[in-house]
C-alpha positions as CSV (number, residue, x, y, z in Angstrom):
1,M,-21.5,112.0,37.2
2,S,-22.3,110.6,33.9
3,F,-23.4,106.6,32.9
4,A,-22.6,104.3,30.7
5,F,-24.4,101.2,29.8
6,H,-22.5,97.5,29.2
7,P,-23.6,96.5,25.9
8,E,-25.9,93.6,27.0
9,A,-27.6,95.8,29.5
10,L,-28.5,98.4,27.0
11,A,-30.0,95.7,24.5
12,E,-31.7,93.9,27.3
13,Y,-33.5,97.9,28.2
14,E,-34.3,98.1,24.2
15,E,-35.2,94.5,24.5
16,A,-38.0,95.4,27.6
17,A,-39.4,98.5,26.2
18,L,-40.0,96.8,22.8
19,H,-42.0,94.1,24.3
20,Y,-44.0,97.1,26.5
21,A,-44.7,99.2,23.2
22,S,-46.0,95.5,21.7
23,I,-48.6,95.5,24.2
24,S,-49.3,99.1,23.8
25,P,-47.4,102.5,23.4
26,N,-48.4,104.0,26.3
27,L,-47.3,101.3,28.3
28,A,-43.5,101.8,26.4
29,T,-43.4,105.1,27.4
30,R,-44.5,104.7,31.3
31,F,-41.9,101.8,31.8
32,I,-39.1,104.0,29.9
33,A,-39.8,107.4,31.6
34,C,-39.8,105.1,34.9
35,M,-36.3,103.7,33.9
36,E,-34.9,106.6,33.5
37,S,-36.3,108.1,36.7
38,A,-34.3,105.2,38.4
39,I,-30.9,106.0,36.2
40,G,-31.3,109.8,37.3
41,E,-31.9,108.7,41.1
42,I,-28.9,106.6,40.7
43,V,-26.9,109.5,39.0
44,K,-27.8,111.7,41.8
45,Q,-27.0,109.2,44.7
46,P,-24.6,106.1,43.2
47,L,-24.2,104.7,46.9
48,A,-28.1,104.8,48.0
49,G,-28.5,101.6,45.9
50,A,-28.8,98.2,47.5
51,L,-25.8,96.9,47.5
52,L,-26.1,93.1,46.2
53,E,-22.4,91.7,46.2
54,Q,-18.8,93.7,46.4
55,D,-19.5,96.8,44.7
56,I,-22.1,95.6,42.8
57,R,-25.5,98.2,43.6
58,R,-29.1,97.6,42.9
59,R,-31.9,100.1,41.8
60,L,-35.5,98.9,41.8
61,P,-37.7,101.0,39.9
62,R,-41.1,101.5,41.1
63,V,-44.2,99.7,39.3
64,F,-42.2,97.6,36.7
65,P,-40.2,94.0,37.5
66,Y,-36.8,95.0,36.2
67,A,-33.5,95.7,38.9
68,V,-31.0,98.1,37.4
69,L,-27.5,96.6,38.4
70,Y,-24.5,99.3,38.5
71,T,-21.1,99.8,39.6
72,V,-19.4,103.0,40.5
73,E,-16.4,103.8,39.1
74,S,-14.4,106.9,39.9
75,D,-16.4,109.4,37.7
76,D,-18.8,107.6,36.2
77,V,-21.7,104.4,37.2
78,L,-21.7,101.7,35.0
79,I,-25.1,99.9,34.1
80,L,-24.5,95.8,34.3
81,A,-28.0,94.8,33.9
82,V,-31.4,95.6,33.3
83,M,-32.8,92.8,35.0
84,H,-36.6,91.4,34.8
85,C,-36.4,90.4,38.5
86,H,-38.2,86.7,37.6
87,R,-35.7,85.9,35.3
88,Q,-32.6,83.8,36.8
89,P,-30.3,85.6,39.3
90,G,-26.5,86.1,38.3
91,Y,-27.2,86.0,34.9
92,W,-24.8,89.0,33.9
93,R,-22.0,87.9,36.8
94,H,-19.4,87.7,33.5
95,R,-20.2,91.5,32.6
96,V,-18.2,92.8,35.7
97,S,-14.9,91.2,34.2
98,E,-15.9,92.2,30.7
99,S,-16.7,96.1,31.5
100,P,-15.7,97.8,28.5
C-alpha cells in the first residue's frame, strides 16, 4: 500500500518541520523521524488508526502534539491533515470533498 498527501496536509507537515528547525535542527530531525514512523505504521496497518468519523482515521505520533488524519482508499492511504492537536478541530473537513 502506498500513501499520498492532500496538498494542504503536505504544507502543514513542511510548516511544522520548519518550525521545529527554527528551534533546533535536531528537534526537526526528531519530528520528521516521528512523523515518518507514524506514516509507516499507517501504511502497514491502515485500519488500526482510531476511527474519528465516517471513514476518517487518526494516528497520534509519539512525543509531538500532532495527529495524522487519513482515509483508506482502494490502493492507498490519503493523508488529509497533519494537524496540531491544539488547533481548532475540524478545520480540515473541507478536504474530504476536495480530495485529489
